[in-house]
N, C-alpha and C positions, 0 to 999 in steps of 0.2 A: 655662688657655688654651694653644692649640697654635700654634707658629710654624714654618713650613717652614724647613729648614736653608739654603735658597737665598736667604732674605731678608737683606740687608745694611744697608738703610737703617733709620734710627731708627723706632721704633714709636709711632704715635699712639693714645693710650688716651682714650676718652670714657666718662664715667660719667653716666648720665641717671636721674633719679628725680623724679617729681611735677612734670614740666615744667621742671626745673632741671638743669644739667649742669656738669661740670668736665672740663677737658682737660689732659692731661700728656703728656710725651714720655718713653718708656722705652727703655733700651738694648736692642739686639737680642740681645746675647750674655749674657743672664742678669741676675740682680739682682732686687731688690724695689722697687716703687714704691708710693706711697700717694696717693690723691686724696680730697679732702674736698669734699663737696657740701653747701652750706647751703640748707635748705628752710624758708623763713619761713612762719609761720602754718599749720604742718602740723596736721592732725587727728590726735590721739593715739589709740592703740589701748587699749581697756579690757577687763578680764576680764568674763565673763558676769555680768550683774546690776549692773555699775558704769557701763556706757556702751556706745558703739558700737565696732565693730571695723573701722575703715577700713584698707584694705590698698593698697599701692603697688608697682608693678613697678619693679625696679632693673635697668637694662640696662648692661652693660659691653661696649664694642666695641673691637676691635683692628684697626688698619689700618696700611699702610705704602705711601708713594708714591701715595696715593689709591686703593689697592686694599684692599677689606675682606678680613681674614684669619680672624677668629673673633669670636664674640660669646657672651655669657652673660646669661641673664635669670632673675631670681628674684623672687618676691613677698615683701614684708616689711611691717612696721608700725613705727610710732614710739611708743616708751614707755620708761620706765626701770623698773628692778626692783632691790630690795634685800632682804637678809635681816638682820634685827636679832636679835642674840644678846647681850643685855645682862644682866649680873648684877643681881639685885634681891633683895628680902627673901624672895621665894619660891624662889629658885634662879637660873635663867637662862632668859630668854625665847627664843622661836623664832617670829618673826613675818615673814611675807612681805608686802612692800608693792609695789604697782604704781603708778607715777606719784605716788609719795610718800604713797599712801593704803594703810593696812593692809587686808589682805584676810582675811576670815573664811573659812578654807578648809573646804570640804566635799568631800572627795576619795575616790577609789578607787584601788586598785592594779591596773594593767593587766598581764595576762599575754597571751602570744600567742593570737590569736583562733582559731587552727587548728594542729593538730599538723603539718600540711603547710603551712608558711608561704607557699609560692608561690601557694597558692589564694586568699589574702586580697588583696582589691583595695579601691579607694576606696569602692565601694558597701557593702562589709562594714564598713569603718571608719566610714562615715557612719551606718550603722544602729546600730552599737554605741555610738558616741559620742552619737548622738541619744537613745538609751535612757538613757545616763548623765545627759545634760542634763535629760531629763524627770523623773529622780529627784532633781533639784536639785543635781547634782554640778557643781563648778566647777574641779576639778583632777584630772588623771590622773597618777599616779606610775608611770612605766614601770619595772617591777620588774627588779632586777639579775639575776634568774634567767632572764630572757627574752632579748630581742634589741633591737638598735637597729632600730626599726621603719622601714618605708618612708616616704618623704617625704609620701605621701598622708595618713597619720595626722596628721601635724603640720599639713598643709594644712587639714584639716577642723577641727582645734583652733583654728587661726588664724581661720577663718571664724566659728566658733561662740563664740569667747571662752573656751574651756576651757584653763586653764593646764596646763602640762606640767612635771613634775618628772622629770628623766632620770637614772636610775641608770647608772653605768658597770657593765659586765657582770662583776661579781664577786658571788657569792652563796653563803652557807652553807658555806664551805670555806676552808682555808688554801692559799695560793698561794706557790710558790717565787719568789725574786727573782734568778734567774740573769741574767747579762748578756744572753743571747739572748732570754729571755722578757721582760725589761724593755724591750728594743728593740721587740719585737712589740707589747707593751701600749701603749707610747708611740705607735707608728705607728698602731695601730687607733684609739686615743683621739683623736689629732690629726685623722685623717681624718673621724671622725664629728662631732667638735666643729665643724670647718669646714663640714661638710655641713649640720648642723642649726642653726647659729647665726643664719641669716636669719629664723627663725621667731619672731615676737613672742610666741607662746604659751609658748615655752620660757623658764622663769623660774629654774630651779635645776639645777645639776649635783651629783650625789651619788656619793660614792666607791664604796660597796658596800652590799649587803644582809646584815646580821647577822654579818659576819665579825669585827668588833671585839668584838661581844657573844660570839660563838663562842669567841674566844681566851680571854675571861675566864671563861666558864661551862660550856663544853661538853667539857672534858677534853682540850683540845689541848696544853696546855703541857708535860705530861710526855712524850708521844711526840715532840713537836717537839724537845725537849731543846736549846733555844736556837737552833734553825734559824729562818731568816726565814719569815714566814707571810703577807706581803702588806701589812704596815703601811706599808712604803716607797712602795707605789703610792698609798695613800690620803692620806698626809701629804706626799708628795714629788712623784712623777711626775705624778699626775693634776692636783693644783692648779697645778703649773707649766704643764702643757698648757693648762688653762683660762685662766690669767693671760696666756699668750702669744698664744693663738688667739682667745679670746672674753672679753676683760677686762670687758665690760659686765655679765656675769652672776655671781652668787655661786656659790661652791663650798662643799660641806659634806662632811666625810670619810666619813660613814656613816649608815646607818639601821638600828638606832638609834645615837645617839652623844650623849654628854653635854657635849661640848666640851672634855674633858680626860681624859687617861688616868689621872688621879688620882681621878676620879669614875666610878663604875660606868657603863658605856656605856648601860645601859637605865634609868638613874635617871629616874623620871617628873618630877622637879622641874627637870631640866636638859636643855635641848635637845629632841630628838625621841625618841619612845618607841614601842615595840611592845607592844601589849596582848594577851597570849595566855592569861591566866588563864581568862577566859571561853572556853568550848568545851573547853579542856584540863582545867580543874579546877573552875571556878566557874560559877554560874548567871548569866544575863545581868543579873539585878537588881544584881549587884555593880558594874556600870558606874556606878551612882548614887553609889558610895562613892569613886570615883577622879576626880581632876582633874589629869591630866598637862598639861604645857605645850604639847605638840603630839604627837598620835598619828599616826604615819605608817604604821601597819599594825595592823589588828585584823580579826577575822573570825569567822564561825560557819558550821558545816557546814549545807548546805541539801539537801533531797531533789532527785532528778532531775526533769526536766521531765515533764509529763503524757504527752506524745507518746512519750517513751522508755519509760515504764511500759506504754503500750498495745502497744508492740512486744514487750515481755517477757512480758506476761500475756495469757491468752486473752480474746476479746471478752466472754465470759460474766462476766468479772470487772470489766468496765469500770465498772459502776455502783459497785462496792465501791471501786475505785480513785478514782473521783471523790469519794466520801464521805471516803475516807482523805486525799485531797489537800486537801479543804476543811478537815478537822480539823487536818492538819499546818500548813496556812497560818495558821490561827488561832493555833496554838501558836508558830510561828516568826516571825510578824509582831507585833512588840511595840515599844512606845515607852518608852524609859527617859529620865527627866528628869535631866540632869546639872547640876551647879552652874553658875550663870551663865545659866540659862534655855535652854541648848541641848538639843535633842531629837534622838535618833538612832532611826531606824526601820530594822529589819533585815527585808529582804524575801526571800521564797523565790527561790532561783536555782539553776541547775544546778551552779554552782561557788561556792566561798566568796567572798564579797565583802569586801574589806578597805578600810579608809578612813582618812582623816586629819582631825584637827580642830586648830584653833589658838585655843583660848580665851585671851583676854588676861588 
């Protein structure tokens, strides 16, 4: 909030939500104040398939001497969220719970919807997320190789009950930890955590995409020769920012990550796992042989959309394209039964679809 430098009187701060309010007096020359508003008998927000998604406006007003100076309004919901990572006989669990109820996650990884991100608006978000919901998806993982999306994406997820897992923007690379860059990273992270924290759909902050795995397996250690590579962000800077700015949400250092540097980061029995043997090396039927604790990324290459084929090939070939498309769809749309009764259906798309599962 902004206060004109000519204001000398104390500031009156009013916080209103769901018909209840709290009032406090703040010093005009800086400092931090906190106001707690108790909202009895509030309706709680639930993920899609578990209940309704009631949302409430929160309004913060600033005045001095009876003159309104500034205001801030944001929509939010009431719920709690936790991440359970408990050692057990099988390894270590990875279970997201909302309102103390574990959620069986059926997720996809979200990449930017357009190469020119300024062209994407709320109608685009609503169309894409509605498509995901129609496919029985209940979580979007905002992939760390993309961007912090506009508020409109999270608004739509709030309305539709689609959970959001937000990566911090580190992906597939080693990052230096110089003082200047650490300050930039912390500032960017703090700004975006504060911006996105009102959204009830947001349930998890994640430190990076595949960077810890990359350090272990992708030949980085020899050329790095002891130099820093980003671990300090994932285990120090970012969890500190979340703890200070958004303590109600869990933080996890990476995807994939086993919970310990003493265990391989992509160990399927510990924490979250990326499954890329299928497509790279194995047939899709091998999914039936695996039971990771939580798959936060997998995928399979799909053909382009039919309309793109029609632009590339002459009209005379359209019937052949339609026949080929039908054949390809039959070959790429398959259901693999995994242990525990969960079924995965891979559908043709113009881009690879990656997903998450959390079998208990």
